[in-house]
N, C-alpha and C positions, 0 to 999 in steps of 0.2 A: 576664493571658490567661484567657479563659473556659474552662470545662470542655469538652472535646471531646464532640461528639455521637457520634463513632466514633473508637476508638483501636485501632490494630494494633501488636502488639509481637512482633518476631522471627518473622515469618511464614515458614514453609517449605512448599514444595510440590515433591514429587519424582515424576517419571515414569520408571519403569524405570531407576532409578539416576541419573538426570540431574536436577539441581536447577533447576527452572523458576523457583522463588523461593527466596531464601536470606536469612534474617534481615532481612526487610523490615519496617520500622516507619514509621508515619505517623499523624498526627492530622487529623481533619476537624472544623472548628469550625461551630457553627450559623450560618446566614446567610452563608456564604462560597461563592465559586466557586473550587474547588481544581483546577487543571489537572494532569493526570497525563500525563507525556510520556516518550518514549523511542522509539528506533528499532525496527525489526522484530526480534522475539525478545527485547525488553527485559523482558517479563513483564507488560505492562499488562493484556492480556486474561485471563491466568491470575489476576492479582490481583483483577480484577473478578469472575471466576467464583468465587473463594474468598469474597469479601465477600457475594455473592448466593446462596451455598449450592449452586452447580452442582458445585464441587469441595470436598472435605473438606480440612481442615488436616492436614499431616504434622508440624507443629511450630508453636509460638507460640500467641498468644491474641488474641482480639478482644473489645472491650467496646462496647456500644451504650447510650448514656445511663448510662454507669457500671456497667452490668450485663453479666456474661459473655454473649457472643453467638456462638452456634454454629449457624447456620441449616442445616437438613437438605436444603433444596431452594430453588429460586427463589420458589416460592409461600410457603414459610416465611419467607424474607427479606422478601417483600412484606407479610406479616402483621405483621412487626415494623417496617415503615415504610421498607424499603430497596427501591427500584424502579429498573429499568434501561430506558432507551429506546435502541434500537440504530439504526444508520444505515438498515438495512432494517426498516421498521415491521412489527412482529409483530401485526398486527390483520387483520380480515377485510374486504377492500375492497368486497365485494358487499353487505355489511350496512350499515345506516344508521349515521350518526355516533353517535346515541343508543344503539343496540344495542351498538356497540363499547365505548362508555364503561362500560356496565353488564353486559358479557358475563359470564355465569355467576354473577351476583349481582344480578339484577333484583329490585326491590322487588315484593312480592306482596300481594294482598288476597284473602281467602277462598280461598287456595291457588292463585290465578291471577296471572299477571304483570300488574302495574298499569302499563299502557303510558302512561297520563297522567302518572303519577309519574316514569317513566323520562324522558319528554319534558321535564317541568318541571325535574327535577333536572339534566338535561343542559344546559339553557339557563342555569340558575343557575351551574353549574360553569364553563361557557365564558365567562360574564360575568366571573367571577373572573380569567380570563386575558385579558380584553378581546378575546375572539375572537367575532365576530358572523357566524355561519354558520347555515345551515339544518340542524338536527340530524336531520331526516328524510331528507335526501339520502344516497345511498350514499357511504361514506367514499372509495372509489376515484374519485369524480368530482372530488375536490379535489386540489390540488397536493401534492407530497411534503412541502413545508414545513407545510401545514395538517395533513396526516396525522400528522406528528411532533408538532405542537402538541396534537392530539387524544390521541396516545399519552401525552404529558406530563399532559394533563388526567385521563386514566384513572389514572395513577400518583397524582395528587393525590386523586382520589376514593377511592383505597386508603389515604389518610392518610399519604402518604410524608413522612418526615422527611429522608431522604437520596435525592437523585435522581442517578443515574449516567447521563450522556449520552455514549454511545460513538460518536465520529465523526458527530455529528448534522448537521454542515454539509457533509459530503462530496458530497451531491447537490443542494445549494442554491446559488442564485445570490446575489449580494451583497445584493439587496433582501430576499430570504427569510431570509438569515442575520441581517440586522438585526432582523427581526421576532422571531426566536428569541432574540437577545441582549436585546431589550427585555423579553421574557418572563422570561428568566433573572434580570434585575435585579429584576423584580417579585417573583419567588419568593424572592430574597435578602431583600427587605424584609419578607417574611412569615416569615423565620427558617429557611427550608428550605436545607439544605446541598446543594451541587451538585458532583459530581466530573465534570470536563470532560475527556474524552479527545479529542485532536485532533492533526493534524500541521500545522495552519496557525498559524504563530507570531504573525502579526499579530492573529489572533483571540484568542490567549492573552493578549496585552498589552491588548487592547480590553476584555475582560470578566472576567478572572480576578483574584483577590486574592493567591493563593499558587500556587507551582509545585513539584511534586515530580517529580524525574527518576529513572527506572529505567534500568539498563543491565545486560545479561546476568543478569537475574533478581535484581539487588541494588539497594537504595536508594543512590543517589549523593548526592542533596542535596535539601533543601527550602528555598525562599527566598520572601520577599515579592516579588511580581511587579515592583513599582516599584523594587526594589533590585538587580535582575538584568538586565544588558544582554543583548541578543539574541546578541551575539558570545559572551559567557560561557555563555549557555544552550546554544547549539549545541556549544560545546566540551565541556560537561558531557554532552550527549547522545551525542557521538561518542567521548568518552574521550580527547580530545587537547587539550593546551594549546599554543598556537601563539606562536612568536616571529616577529616581522615580518621578520627577516632570514633565517629558515630556509627551506629548500626551494627556493632560487632556481636550480635547475638549468636548463641551456639546453635548449630544445626547438625543433626545426626545424619549419618550416611548409612544406608542399608548395605549389609555385607552378605553377599551370596556368591557362591562359586560361579554360577551360571546366570547371567541376566535374562529376564524374560524376553526383552527386546534388545537385539544387538544389531545396530546399523553401522555398516562400514563403507564409507566413501560414496554414499548415495548422492546423486546430483543430476543435473540436466543442463545441457549447453544453453546459454543465454538466460537461464532461469536461476540456477543455484550452483555454486562451486561445491565440490565434494564435502559432505558432512558426515561425521561419525559420532555416534552416541550410544549409550547403554541405559536401559531402564530396568530396575530390579523389581521383583514382587514386593509390595508394601512400601513403595517409594514414589515420591513426586519429583520428577525432573522438570524444572522450569526452563522455558525458552524466552530469553530477553533480548532486546535490541530495538533500535529505532524503526519506525515505519519504513518499509523498503529494505530492511536488513536481510529478509529471507525467512522470517519466522513462519509465516503461513505456508510459503512454498515448501518448507521442510516437512511439515506435518502432512501436507497434501501429497507429497511424494511418497512418504511412508505408507499412507493409507491407500495409495493407488489412484487417487483422484487426479493426479498428474503423473504421467508415466515417465519413470526415470530412464536415462540412457547409460547409467554407470552405477557401480556399487552393488552391494548385496545385503540381504536381511536374513537374520537368524531369529527364530522364535523358539525359546527354550533350548537353545543350542543346536537346533536343526535348521538347515538352510531352507528357505522357502521363496517362492516367487509371488510377489503381489503386484499385479498389473491393473487391478480394478478394485473399487470399493467392495464388490461382492466377494472377491478373494480375501480381502482384508477381514471382512466380517467373519468368514469361515475359518480364519486363522485366530479368531478370538479378539479382534480389535474393534473398538468403537470410536466414533468421531463426531464431536459436536462442532460444526464449522463456525467461522467468524460471523458470517452473514446469515443469521438464523431465519430471516424472512424469505430469502431467495434460495439458500442452499440447504436449510435445515427443516423448517416447518412447512407443512402443506396446509396453508391457512383455511382452505375450503373443507378439509376433512375434519372430522370430530376429534376431540382430545383422545378418545379411545383408539380411533383408527391411526392417529399419529403415533401413539405409544407402542402399538404392536408391529409397526413397519419393519424395524430392524430384526426383531425376532422372526418374523415371517421370511425375511430375506435370508436369514441364517438357516432356517429349516428348509427353504426351497418352496416354491409355489405348488409343488405336488403334495406337500404336507401342510395343508392349511391349518391355521390356529382356529379352533372352534369358537363360535360366538360366545359360548359360556366361558371359555378360557380367556377370551378377549376382555370380557366384562370384569372377571376376577382380577386379571393382571392390571387393568386400568384402574379399578377401584383401589387396589393395594398400593399402586404407585401414587395415586392422588393423595392417599392418606399418608404414605411414607414421606413424600416430599412437600406436603402441605400446599398442593396446587389449589388455588382459589378458583373454583368453577362451580356453577350450579349443579352440573352433572357431567358425566363423561361424554355425552352426546353433543355438547356445545362446540361449535366450530372453533378450532384452536386459534385461528387468526383474530378472533374477537377477544382474546385474553390480553391482559397487560403484558408488557415486555418481560417482566420478571417471571410471570407464570408461563409464558411461551418458552422461556429458557428452561424452566423446570420440566416442561413437557418433553423437550428434546433430551434432557438428561434422563427422564423416565424411559424414553424410547430405548436408550442404550443400556440402561440398567436392567430393563426387562429382558434384553438379549444376553445378560450375564457375561459381559466381556471380561477377559483377563487383563487387558490394557485399554484404558480410556484416554483418548486424545481430546483435550478441551482447548479450542482456539478462542481466546477472549471471552471466557464464560460469563463474566460479569459486566460486559460493556452494555451501556444503555439501560440499566435496570436501577430501581430505586435502592436506597441504602439498606432497607430491611431485607430485600431479596438478595442483595449483594452479600450480606453477612451470612445468610442461610446457605448460599451456594459455596462460599469459602469454607464454612464449617462442614458441609457435606463432602467436599474434596478431601479434607483431612480425615474424616470419618471413614470414607471408602478406603483410604490408604491404611489407616491404623487399625481399624476394626475388621475390615473384610480382606485385607491383604492385597488389594487391587494395585496394579501398577498404573501410574498416571503421568501423562506428558501434557504439560499445561503451558500455553502461550498467553502472555499478558504484557500489555504495554504499561501497566501500572507497576512502578518499581516496588512500592511498599507491599503490594499484593503478591507479586512473584517472590519477594523475599520471605514474606510471612508463611507462604504455603509450601515452599520448595525445600527439599532435602539437598538437592544439588541444582545448579543453574548452568546452562549452556548459553553463552553470550554470542550473538551473531552480529556481524558488521559488514554491510555492503556485500551481501550474498555469500559470505564465507564465515567460517568458525573463528571467533576471536579469542575466546577463553572458556575454560570450564572451572566453575567455582564450587567448593564444597567446604563443609565444616564452618570455621570462623570466617572464611572468605565470602560466605553468602551474606552480603550486605550491599546496600545501595551504592556506596562509594566505589566498591570494586567493580560493580556493573558499569558505572559511569566511566571509570578509568579504562575498562576494556573496550567500551564503545568508542572512546575518544583516542585510543592508542594508535 
């Protein structure tokens, strides 16, 4: 084995008493593509920020080329040959390609910028990457893929020894991703090490040499890519080893002639491949898949929070157009988003004001909900859902995470939707609130006949609450499970297939 260009030993990072990284060790070899994988919260972003000097170490050591490495900032890391290219290109789109390549370090002559040298060096640099573009055109006039290649070229101009690519293909189509992979192989041949962060497993197997998996801030495993099956990789990421005979509990399927929600081929270029699904009255359809599989994008497209460019939707057998959340609400849909603090809850408003928002939107602002009605609805919902608050006038942002989630649920229940979409309804809440919300989901389905579409990254949760499960993989539909197929093993197999 060659000496590593970068070695990490027992890395710790602590935020307000919480270990974001704990005893993480890994080796990066020259001329390899090393995939860094893990689910949301695994510690990937924190580790990258430690390596690039954005965060300081709280424990452990790093060595670069065999010498102690403690970068004080991202620019310090770049000066030592460690550069990062993010999904969102951090360059200036209105400036020329050449100006971006040599931003803040233009060659000078007699104290003035030597623009001819900038032009010539830019062409030479891009030739090294086999990229033939006009370096005098604004960077923003090119595709995202080309902009990322320019960002990589800038890193090479800074004499990068290690290139960190953080979700570089998230906004690329398959043709553009291939261009990037060809470049990665070229850089490998030049001895440059690449740390590749992605959620797309097929891409990991196409381009990487080794894989390191993080989970809950800890190093789980490092394997040669060719020696690790996708099924084993997914098991490492999720922390579950599966027995093919396990989890074969019986799930019933709702049988109705006409589904309440019928989605056919809905999608959006660069966001989600066409997805089709049906949800019946009195049924829970679960959406499962790894982070980045397209779960949240699917429900946002259905609810009109992201505008689709293909497909059609039927409600109760009738075609309808949903291009905004307002239209979705008026069609009888409700939506509890994944990020309740930023997209769901209005923390400055009272519990009462938060609860009546969806009902008011459904009625229209020319038909205001009276203050007396507001108080009655809020009090009823607080009692029904067991929201712990001194009164309905307390700012919702001051409640616990579990009670904030209940306030958002109360908002949509007050609007009396026919179909409720729940995106990660139990994320970040305590065990007691988790159990209450899971029980509520089943109660809404079984006792009130509501149709529910539930996104969850917790396999045991999505299996326990769903009548059917749609499994997504890398932005497309991988499998639909029903009856005895609804178990964790079948989900894992669909994700890894």
